[in-house]
N, C-alpha and C positions, 0 to 999 in steps of 0.2 A: 753335617750331622753325624753321629756314631752309628754303625750299623753292626747288627748283630745276625751272622747268616742270612745277608741279604734283606734284612728287617731293621728300619729304624727304630730308634727308642719309642716313640709313641705306639708302633705297632706292637712290640713286644709288651709296654705296659697293657694294650687293650686286650691282647691275649692272655696275660696273666691276670686282668680282671675280669674276663669272661670266665676263664678255669676257674677261679675264685667263686663266682656267682654259681657255678655249676656244682661245686663242693657243698657250698651253702644249702642248695637247694635239696640236693641228695642227702643230707645231714636230716635238713627238717624234714623229710619225706620218712626217711628211716627213722626217726625219733618219734614222730608222730605214730607210726605204725606200733612201734614199741610201747608207747604210751597207753594206745587202745588194748593190748595183750597185756600189759601190766594191770590195768583197770579191771579187765574181766579175770584175772587170775586174783585180784583182791576180793572182787565178789564172791567168787568160788570160795576163798579161804573163809570168809565172813560167814557163809552159808554152812560149809563144813563146821565151824566152831559152833554155831549155834545149833547144828544137829547132833553132836556130839554133846553137846552141854544138856540139850533134853533127853538123850538118851540114856545119860549116865544122873543118877538122881542127885543134884550138887544143891549144898547148903544154899538158901536165898541169898544170902549177902554175897557168894559166890557169883550167884546167877545174875546178880545187879552189875557185878563188875563185868562179867561177860558180856552183857547188853551194851554197857558203856563201851567197851574195846571194841566189839564188832559194829556198834554206829559209827565209832572213829574210823575203823577200816572202810566203811561203805563211804563215808565223808570224803576220805582219800580218794577212792575210787571214782566218785561224782567229781572231784577236781581235776583229777587226771582226764577224765571223759570229756568235761566242760571247756578246759583249757588248753589252748595249743602251746607248742613249745616255745614260741617267740614271746607270748604274754607270761610265761613263766619264767623267760629268760630277763624280761623288762621288769617283773617283780621283784627277783632275786636281785639286780642290779641297783634297784630302787632302796630294797633293804639293806643292801652292804653301805650305799651311800649315805643312808639314815642313821645307821648302827654298826660302824665300821668295827667298834671293838667286840660286838657279839660276834662279826664274821670271824674276825681274825681268831678268837675264841672257839668257835664252831670249826674251823679249819685247823686249828691245833689239836683239839680233841680227837677229830677226824682221823689225821695225822697219826696220831699215838694208837689211835682203835687198829687202822690197817697195818701199822708196823706190828703190832701185835699180833695181830691175827695171820698176817705172814710171816713173821719172824720165828715163830713157834717159842720155845724154851730157850733162855740163855742163861 
């Protein structure tokens, strides 16, 4: 049987598997902490938008639009609070499998947006 630094192939594979599991746990832990912080920041943003809209006398139509936007921001914060990272990943995987062209289109436009935001003027 082949050995690497005194370990056989099965021991090496077990070590790699254990390290990979540790990385996955650390990623999920950090992602869930970030998820909570982002949700709190979104709630704060929604409150500040509502406060500013009430302090400035805005047109009624504009006020309705602000209410809709802040409701959407609150809904996103609720989703982030109520859904863990693994479930978000499985939902994304399901969406990609059921709508692959939509996923390709979103990735394409996200790539263009990132390239334009990082590339500056050319």
